[in-house]
Backbone as numpy.savetxt, mean C-alpha at the origin, in Angstrom:
# Nx Ny Nz CAx CAy CAz Cx Cy Cz
-8.57 4.44 10.75 -7.30 4.63 10.08 -7.51 5.43 8.80
-6.48 6.15 8.44 -6.46 6.84 7.16 -5.48 6.07 6.27
-5.99 5.63 5.12 -5.23 4.73 4.26 -5.05 5.33 2.87
-3.83 5.24 2.36 -3.55 5.56 0.96 -3.39 4.22 0.25
-4.27 3.95 -0.70 -4.28 2.70 -1.44 -3.76 2.97 -2.85
-2.68 2.28 -3.22 -2.03 2.51 -4.51 -2.05 1.21 -5.32
-2.88 1.17 -6.35 -2.97 -0.02 -7.21 -3.48 0.41 -8.57
-2.83 -0.05 -9.63 -3.24 0.33 -10.98 -4.45 -0.46 -11.49
-4.84 -1.53 -10.80 -5.98 -2.34 -11.22 -7.26 -1.71 -10.65
-8.07 -1.15 -11.54 -9.29 -0.44 -11.10 -10.20 -1.31 -10.24
-10.43 -2.55 -10.67 -11.33 -3.44 -9.95 -10.83 -3.70 -8.54
-9.56 -4.10 -8.43 -9.00 -4.40 -7.11 -8.92 -3.17 -6.22
-8.52 -2.05 -6.81 -8.43 -0.81 -6.04 -9.80 -0.44 -5.46
-10.83 -0.51 -6.30 -12.17 -0.18 -5.83 -12.68 -1.18 -4.79
-12.37 -2.47 -5.01 -12.82 -3.49 -4.07 -12.20 -3.29 -2.69
-10.89 -3.07 -2.64 -10.23 -2.86 -1.35 -10.64 -1.52 -0.72
-10.80 -0.50 -1.53 -11.25 0.79 -1.00 -12.63 0.65 -0.36
-13.52 -0.08 -1.02 -14.86 -0.31 -0.48 -14.79 -1.11 0.82
-13.99 -2.16 0.84 -13.87 -3.02 2.03 -13.36 -2.21 3.23
-12.33 -1.41 3.02 -11.78 -0.62 4.13 -12.73 0.50 4.53
-13.43 1.10 3.58 -14.42 2.14 3.91 -15.56 1.55 4.73
-16.02 0.37 4.34 -17.08 -0.30 5.09 -16.61 -0.66 6.49
-15.30 -0.84 6.66 -14.73 -1.13 7.97 -14.53 0.12 8.82
-14.96 1.28 8.29 -14.89 2.51 9.06 -13.62 3.32 8.86
-12.87 2.98 7.83 -11.61 3.67 7.58 -11.74 4.67 6.45
-10.92 5.71 6.50 -10.89 6.72 5.44 -9.87 6.28 4.39
-10.31 6.18 3.14 -9.45 5.66 2.08 -9.25 6.70 0.99
-8.00 6.92 0.64 -7.61 7.76 -0.49 -6.99 6.79 -1.49
-7.64 6.56 -2.64 -7.17 5.56 -3.60 -6.63 6.23 -4.85
-5.44 5.82 -5.26 -4.80 6.34 -6.48 -4.29 5.17 -7.31
-4.06 5.44 -8.62 -3.68 4.35 -9.51 -2.21 4.32 -9.90
-1.38 5.14 -9.24 0.04 5.13 -9.61 0.91 5.62 -8.46
2.18 5.23 -8.53 3.15 5.70 -7.55 3.33 7.20 -7.63
3.28 7.75 -8.84 3.44 9.19 -9.01 2.34 9.95 -8.29
1.11 9.48 -8.41 0.00 10.15 -7.71 0.14 10.00 -6.19
0.62 8.86 -5.75 0.84 8.66 -4.31 1.88 9.64 -3.79
2.98 9.78 -4.51 4.01 10.74 -4.10 3.48 12.16 -4.14
2.60 12.44 -5.08 1.97 13.75 -5.15 1.16 14.05 -3.90
0.40 13.06 -3.43 -0.38 13.25 -2.19 0.55 13.55 -1.01
1.63 12.78 -0.93 2.58 12.97 0.18 3.27 14.31 0.09
3.60 14.75 -1.12 4.29 16.04 -1.27 3.37 17.20 -0.94
2.06 16.97 -0.98 1.08 17.99 -0.59 0.89 18.02 0.92
1.60 17.15 1.64 1.54 17.16 3.09 0.58 16.17 3.71
-0.04 15.32 2.89 -0.97 14.33 3.44 -0.21 13.32 4.28
-0.82 12.93 5.38 -0.25 11.87 6.22 -1.27 10.75 6.33
-0.77 9.56 6.48 -1.60 8.37 6.52 -1.15 7.46 7.65
-2.06 6.60 8.07 -1.71 5.55 9.04 -1.12 4.36 8.30
-1.64 4.14 7.08 -1.20 3.01 6.26 -1.09 3.46 4.81
-0.01 3.07 4.17 0.10 3.19 2.72 0.17 1.76 2.20
-0.87 1.36 1.48 -0.97 0.01 0.95 -0.72 0.06 -0.55
0.24 -0.72 -1.03 0.63 -0.60 -2.42 0.89 -1.93 -3.09
0.65 -1.93 -4.39 0.93 -3.09 -5.23 2.40 -3.03 -5.64
2.96 -4.18 -6.01 4.35 -4.21 -6.44 4.49 -3.96 -7.94
3.54 -4.46 -8.73 3.65 -4.37 -10.18 2.69 -3.30 -10.69
3.27 -2.16 -11.07 2.48 -1.05 -11.61 3.29 -0.41 -12.73
2.62 0.13 -13.74 3.36 0.81 -14.81 3.95 2.13 -14.31
5.06 2.52 -14.89 5.66 3.80 -14.55 6.59 3.72 -13.36
6.08 3.26 -12.24 6.87 3.15 -11.00 6.41 1.90 -10.27
7.34 1.01 -10.04 6.98 -0.23 -9.32 6.75 0.07 -7.84
6.14 -0.87 -7.16 5.94 -0.73 -5.73 7.25 -0.61 -4.98
8.25 -1.36 -5.44 9.57 -1.28 -4.81 10.15 0.13 -4.94
10.04 0.70 -6.14 10.52 2.07 -6.34 9.73 3.05 -5.49
8.42 2.84 -5.37 7.59 3.72 -4.53 8.03 3.64 -3.07
8.27 2.43 -2.57 8.76 2.29 -1.19 10.05 3.07 -0.99
10.97 2.93 -1.92 12.25 3.62 -1.81 12.08 5.14 -1.83
11.20 5.64 -2.70 10.93 7.09 -2.76 10.33 7.58 -1.44
9.38 6.83 -0.90 8.73 7.25 0.35 9.76 7.34 1.46
10.58 6.31 1.60 11.58 6.29 2.67 12.60 7.42 2.52
12.98 7.71 1.28 14.00 8.74 1.03 13.43 10.15 1.13
12.29 10.38 0.49 11.75 11.73 0.37 10.83 12.14 1.52
10.27 11.17 2.22 9.32 11.47 3.30 9.66 10.65 4.55
10.86 10.84 5.09 11.29 10.02 6.23 10.43 10.19 7.47
9.70 11.29 7.56 8.85 11.53 8.74 7.42 11.04 8.54
7.12 10.45 7.38 5.78 9.92 7.13 5.54 8.77 8.11
4.52 8.89 8.96 4.31 7.89 10.01 3.65 6.59 9.55
3.26 6.51 8.29 2.47 5.38 7.82 3.23 4.06 7.87
2.47 3.02 8.18 2.96 1.66 8.01 2.84 1.36 6.53
3.87 0.78 5.96 3.90 0.51 4.52 3.56 -0.96 4.29
2.41 -1.19 3.67 1.90 -2.54 3.48 1.89 -2.87 1.99
2.62 -3.91 1.63 2.59 -4.37 0.24 1.44 -5.36 0.11
0.61 -5.15 -0.91 -0.50 -6.04 -1.23 -0.32 -6.42 -2.69
0.21 -7.61 -2.92 0.64 -7.97 -4.27 0.44 -9.45 -4.55
0.39 -9.78 -5.82 0.39 -11.19 -6.21 1.81 -11.71 -6.42
2.79 -10.82 -6.35 4.19 -11.23 -6.43 4.55 -11.84 -5.09
4.73 -13.15 -5.04 4.95 -13.79 -3.75 6.25 -14.54 -3.61
7.19 -14.30 -4.52 8.48 -14.97 -4.41 9.25 -14.43 -3.20
10.06 -15.29 -2.60 10.84 -14.89 -1.44 11.67 -13.63 -1.72
12.24 -13.54 -2.92 13.06 -12.39 -3.25 12.23 -11.11 -3.28
10.99 -11.19 -3.80 10.10 -10.02 -3.81 9.83 -9.54 -2.39
9.53 -10.49 -1.53 9.22 -10.16 -0.13 10.44 -9.56 0.56
11.61 -10.17 0.33 12.85 -9.67 0.96 13.17 -8.25 0.49
13.07 -8.02 -0.84 13.37 -6.69 -1.37 12.42 -5.64 -0.81
11.13 -5.98 -0.72 10.15 -5.03 -0.19 10.42 -4.73 1.28
10.75 -5.76 2.04 11.04 -5.57 3.46 12.29 -4.71 3.64
13.31 -4.98 2.86 14.54 -4.19 2.94 14.30 -2.74 2.53
13.32 -2.52 1.65 13.01 -1.16 1.21 12.10 -0.42 2.19
11.63 -1.11 3.22 10.84 -0.45 4.25 9.44 -0.94 4.48
9.02 -1.98 3.76 7.66 -2.50 3.97 7.51 -3.05 5.38
6.40 -2.69 6.02 6.08 -3.19 7.35 5.64 -4.64 7.27
4.82 -4.94 6.27 4.34 -6.30 6.06 4.04 -6.50 4.59
3.90 -7.76 4.20 3.71 -8.14 2.80 2.55 -9.12 2.76
1.48 -8.76 2.06 0.31 -9.61 1.94 0.17 -10.04 0.49
0.04 -11.33 0.28 -0.14 -11.86 -1.07 -1.64 -11.92 -1.36
-2.07 -11.17 -2.39 -3.49 -11.04 -2.72 -4.18 -12.39 -2.89
-3.54 -13.29 -3.62 -4.16 -14.57 -3.94 -4.36 -15.46 -2.71
-3.69 -15.15 -1.62 -3.77 -15.97 -0.41 -4.71 -15.39 0.63
-5.32 -14.24 0.37 -6.17 -13.58 1.36 -7.39 -12.96 0.69
-8.56 -13.25 1.23 -9.76 -12.57 0.75 -9.76 -11.17 1.35
-10.53 -10.22 0.78 -10.50 -8.84 1.27 -10.74 -8.69 2.77
-11.62 -9.47 3.35 -11.86 -9.34 4.80 -10.62 -9.74 5.60
-9.84 -10.71 5.10 -8.60 -11.09 5.77 -7.55 -9.99 5.63
-7.51 -9.34 4.47 -6.58 -8.22 4.27 -6.92 -7.11 5.26
-8.20 -6.80 5.38 -8.65 -5.78 6.34 -8.19 -6.15 7.75
-8.40 -7.38 8.15 -8.01 -7.83 9.49 -6.49 -7.75 9.69
-5.72 -8.18 8.69 -4.27 -8.14 8.80 -3.75 -6.71 8.96
-4.33 -5.80 8.22 -3.90 -4.40 8.31 -4.32 -3.81 9.66
-5.53 -4.07 10.09 -5.99 -3.56 11.40 -5.14 -4.13 12.54
-4.65 -5.35 12.38 -3.87 -5.98 13.46 -2.49 -5.33 13.62
-2.10 -4.46 12.70 -0.81 -3.78 12.82 -0.85 -2.70 13.90
-2.05 -2.37 14.38 -2.21 -1.28 15.35 -2.68 -1.81 16.70
């Protein structure tokens, strides 16, 4: 899989990028929604766009909405990976186009890898 990983937390971004790379996947990791949209506007396509909900500048919810509006032909599954686990957060993300919602605190990195791979 080709994955775009969007998370402003350097440690978590690097940890998940390493885990998915070790699993044989190609990972493009960025620290903001703006950089993610930049990759998409350059014509990059992904199998999965994995994003955090709480980021400075542009929230994950706003990023989901931008992707759906500006890149309707982007084939990626949109996976939220966040510590925001309230029902309202999950509902809003799903309504904005998220394929699935994974709560970081409830899954170790190997489980996140398995959950994302199981989407295919």
